[in-house]
C-alpha positions in Angstrom: -38.2 15.2 -42.9 -40.8 13.7 -45.2 -40.1 13.3 -48.9 -42.4 15.1 -51.4 -43.5 14.6 -55.0 -43.1 17.2 -57.8 -46.9 17.6 -57.9 -46.8 18.7 -54.3 -44.8 21.8 -55.4 -46.9 22.6 -58.5 -47.8 26.3 -58.8 -49.9 28.2 -61.4 -49.8 31.9 -61.5 -51.6 34.2 -64.0 -51.5 37.9 -64.8 -53.3 40.0 -67.3 -50.8 42.1 -69.3 -51.6 45.8 -68.7 -50.1 48.9 -70.3 -47.7 49.4 -67.3 -46.2 45.9 -68.0 -45.3 46.5 -71.6 -42.6 48.2 -73.7 -43.2 50.7 -76.5 -43.9 47.8 -78.9 -46.8 46.5 -76.7 -44.9 43.4 -75.5 -44.4 42.3 -71.9 -41.1 43.6 -70.6 -38.6 40.9 -69.9 -37.8 42.2 -66.5 -41.4 42.2 -65.4 -41.7 38.6 -66.6 -38.6 37.6 -64.7 -40.0 39.2 -61.6 -43.2 37.1 -61.8 -41.2 34.0 -62.7 -39.0 34.4 -59.6 -42.1 34.7 -57.4 -43.8 31.6 -58.9 -40.6 29.6 -58.6 -40.0 30.8 -55.0 -43.6 29.7 -54.0 -42.9 26.3 -55.5 -39.7 25.9 -53.6 -41.3 27.1 -50.4 -44.1 24.5 -50.8 -41.4 21.9 -50.9 -39.2 22.9 -47.9 -41.8 24.9 -45.8 -39.4 27.7 -45.0 -38.0 30.9 -46.6 -35.9 30.6 -49.7 -33.6 32.8 -51.7 -32.8 32.7 -55.4 -29.4 31.2 -56.0 -29.3 31.1 -59.8 -31.4 31.7 -62.9 -30.5 29.7 -66.0 -30.8 30.9 -69.5 -34.1 32.7 -70.1 -34.9 32.8 -73.9 -38.0 34.5 -75.2 -39.5 32.5 -78.1 -42.8 34.4 -78.4 -43.7 37.8 -77.0 -46.7 38.2 -74.7 -48.8 41.1 -75.9 -50.7 43.8 -74.2 -54.1 42.5 -73.2 -53.0 38.8 -73.3 -53.1 36.5 -70.3 -49.7 35.3 -68.9 -49.7 31.9 -67.1 -46.6 30.6 -65.3 -46.4 26.9 -64.3 -43.7 26.0 -61.8 -42.6 22.8 -60.0 -39.5 21.3 -58.5 -37.5 19.0 -60.7 -35.0 18.0 -57.9 -33.8 18.8 -54.4 -30.2 18.5 -53.3 -28.8 19.1 -49.9 -30.0 22.7 -49.2 -30.9 23.7 -52.8 -33.8 23.0 -55.1 -34.2 23.3 -58.9 -37.5 24.6 -60.2 -38.7 24.3 -63.8 -40.9 27.0 -65.2 -43.0 27.1 -68.4 -44.6 30.4 -69.4 -47.6 30.7 -71.6 -49.2 33.6 -73.3 -52.9 33.5 -74.2 -54.9 35.7 -76.5 -58.3 35.2 -74.9 -60.3 36.9 -77.7 -58.7 34.7 -80.4 -58.7 31.6 -78.1 -55.0 31.0 -78.8 -52.5 29.8 -76.3 -48.7 29.6 -76.9 -45.5 29.0 -75.1 -43.5 32.1 -74.4 -40.4 30.7 -72.6 -39.0 28.1 -70.2 -36.4 28.4 -67.5 -34.8 26.7 -64.5 -34.3 28.6 -61.3 -32.4 27.4 -58.2 -33.3 28.3 -54.6 -31.6 27.7 -51.3 -33.7 27.0 -48.2 -32.9 29.1 -45.1 -33.2 28.4 -41.4 -34.4 31.1 -38.9 -30.8 32.5 -38.8 -30.6 33.0 -42.5 -28.3 30.0 -43.0 -28.8 27.3 -45.6 -30.8 24.3 -44.2 -31.5 20.8 -45.4 -34.5 20.2 -47.6 -36.7 17.2 -48.1 -36.0 14.6 -50.8 -38.0 14.9 -54.0 -39.4 11.7 -55.4 -40.3 11.8 -59.1 -43.2 9.6 -60.2 -43.9 10.1 -63.9 -41.5 9.4 -66.8 -41.3 13.1 -67.5 -40.5 13.9 -63.8 -37.8 11.2 -63.8 -36.3 12.6 -67.0 -36.2 16.1 -65.5 -34.9 14.7 -62.2 -32.0 13.0 -63.9 -31.1 16.0 -66.0 -31.1 18.3 -62.9 -27.8 16.8 -61.7 -26.1 17.7 -65.0 -27.6 21.2 -65.0 -26.5 21.7 -61.4 -22.9 20.8 -62.3 -22.9 23.1 -65.3 -24.1 26.0 -63.0 -21.4 25.2 -60.4 -18.6 25.0 -63.0 -19.7 28.2 -64.8 -20.1 29.9 -61.4 -16.6 28.9 -60.3 -17.8 26.8 -57.4 -16.7 23.4 -58.9 -13.7 22.5 -61.0 -14.6 21.0 -64.3 -12.6 17.8 -63.4 -15.0 17.3 -60.4 -18.1 17.4 -62.5 -18.6 13.7 -62.8 -21.7 13.8 -65.0 -20.0 16.3 -67.4 -16.5 14.9 -67.2 -16.4 14.0 -70.9 -17.2 17.6 -71.9 -14.3 19.1 -70.0 -11.6 16.5 -69.6 -9.5 15.1 -72.5 -9.3 11.3 -72.4 
């Protein structure tokens, strides 16, 4: 299994925000955005492992700026780290008022995916090799984020979270 780089998993997806995508205030509905984010992240994960994937978790999704009716939505996604059968994908969402030529960050999130074999069982994924300083920073942080997810999801005991031990265990 050949290792890959984060840039090999990079995905850009754009949508024009239409009336059916918005709430009564003319803002993009959060559920619609999360649907598109899930698609972009899944494509990024599939580019890494070359097989079907399923969403395992979605980290906090906070909306810092609404995306308005008529604006352009752009989602950028790429892997930050691969583990045994799972992959963490980082997403940044932009809104853009094309008329005013103004681009702004709407939100960011991390989604985790699990690769599946032909029988629908988890399968091993290739190693991810970060290259840039930013990719290395995101790669290092991914282990801590993973441990937080596992502890909060009840799949790991706090005492077992080596990277987070100081947060959970009294000296």
